[in-house]
Each structure stands twice: as structure tokens, then as C-alpha cells.
N, C-alpha and C positions, 0 to 999 in steps of 0.2 A: 444843251447842245453839245455834241462831241466834235472835238477839233483834233485834226492830225497835224502835228508839226513835223516837218522834214528838215534835216540838216545833216551835213557830212559827218560820218563816223569814221569809216575806213579810208575815206579820201583825204582826211586831214582834220584835225581838231582845233585849228587855229581860232575858230570863232565860238568855241564852246561857252565862253563867258557871255557873249552876246546872245547865244541860244537860250541860256538860262534866264536872261532878262526878258526875252521875247516870250518864252514859255510862261514865266510868271505873269506877264501882262495878258497873255491869251487866256489864262485861267480866270480872268475877270469876266470873260464872255461865255465860258463853259468848261467842260471837262477836257483837259488835254490828254489824249490817250498815250502820247509819246513823250511824256515829261522826262523820261530817262535820258533823252538826247542831250540835255544840258549837264548831266553828271560827269564827273571826272573819269570814273572807271565804269564802263558799261559792256554788256554782252559777252562776258568772258566765259560764262558757264552754259550758254545755250548753243545748240547746234545751228548751223546755217539754215537747215530745213525748218527748224522750229521758228527761227526769226522770220523767215520768209512767210510761212503760213500765218503766224500771229499778226504780222504787219499787213498782210492782205486782208485778214479779218477786220483789223482796225480801220483800214481804208474804207472797206465796204460799210462800216458802221458810222462813218464820219459825215458830218453836215458841211464841213469846210476843211480845206487844206491850206496851211500857211507854210511855205518853204523858204528857208534862207538859202539862196543859191550863190552866195558869195564865193564859197569854196566848191569848185567843181566836184561832183560826185555822181558816179554811175547809178548808185542806189537811189539817190534823190531824183535823178532824171527818170528812172524807172517808175518810182512812186508817183511822180507828176503825170506820166503817161497813163498809168492805171487809173488814177483819179479822173483824168480827162475822159476816159472811156466810160466811167461810171457817172459822168455828168455832175461831178462835185465841183462847186466853185473853188478856184485856186488863186491864191495870192503868192507871187514869187517876189521876195525881197532880195535886193542886191546892193551891196556896198562896193563901189568902184575904187576904194581907197588905194589899192595897189595897181591902179591903171589897168585892171583886167577888163576884158570885154565880154559881155554876156553872150552866151551862145545864141545864134540866130534861130535855133530850134525852139528857144523859149521866147526871145524878144519878138520873133516874127509870127508867133502863134496867137491869133486874135481870140482864142478861147481862154487864154491866161491873162491875168492882171499882173504885169511885171512892173515893179516900182523900185526906183533907186532911192537909197537913203544914205546919209553920211554920219548919222549918230542915232543912238537909241531913241531919242525923243522924236526924230523924224520917222523912225520905224513904227513907233506907237501911233503916230498920227495917221500913217498909211493903213495900219491895222484898223483904227477907228473908222476911217473912210470906207474900207472894204466891208466891215461888218454893218455899217449904217446904210451903205448904198447897194451892196451886192447881196448881203445876207439879210438886210433890213431888220437889224436888232439894235438895241441900245440907244 
């Protein structure tokens, strides 16, 4: 199974350590195409056009999308929209730790599975539920 993980890059890297833990956990379900999202330094040598085309190719090849939407990101929102048009199952994880409010464009969309978590263990349980109930594996 190929999994596309989406998380903020240019919108803010506050959650990169959480991303790394989520990516590590997702790798138990399949190949995470976007494992670089958890790295400290990323995307410095690639053009914007290269990144866009590569990521669209990865989205099209994915069986599932897991997005951490805690840090608002235009790119992540775009990726979710593309994945929805491709009918790929999407899990949006959100940590409300800073009293943020999830966008109604996500929380109001019945095609998305938007789940709130407060720590990595809760996020892992939500991922388990998504893959066992929506993707029907493990």
C-alpha cells in the first residue's frame, strides 16, 4: 500500500517532530511516499514546479492520504482537495492544543474523516481505526 502523508512545510514547521512519529507509524501499514515531511531540512534543491509535479504523481499513486492539519497550510489544503477528486480515502488529524479551530471546509466535508487528537498515542489509535474501518487492513 502507498500512503501519502501531508503536513505543513512552508506554512510552519512547528509539528515536524509529530509528523516524524506519525510517518514512522504509518510505515507499518505501507510505503509512505512523503516520508521527507518529517525531516529537519527539506525541499531546498528542488524547483516549485518539480515539487508540484512529483507530489501530484505521488497523490495519484496513493491508496490513502493521512494529513496532519494542526498547522494551517495552503499546500496541505490543496493536496486534500486533489485527493478528494481522486476518490482517495482521507484522514485529517488535528491537535487543538493552541485553541485553534479547524477550518469548516475540512470539518464540514463529509467526504473527509476529520479526527481530533491530543497526543501521539491518540493519533496512532485514530490511524488504526482509519486503516481497519475505512481501508480495511490490519
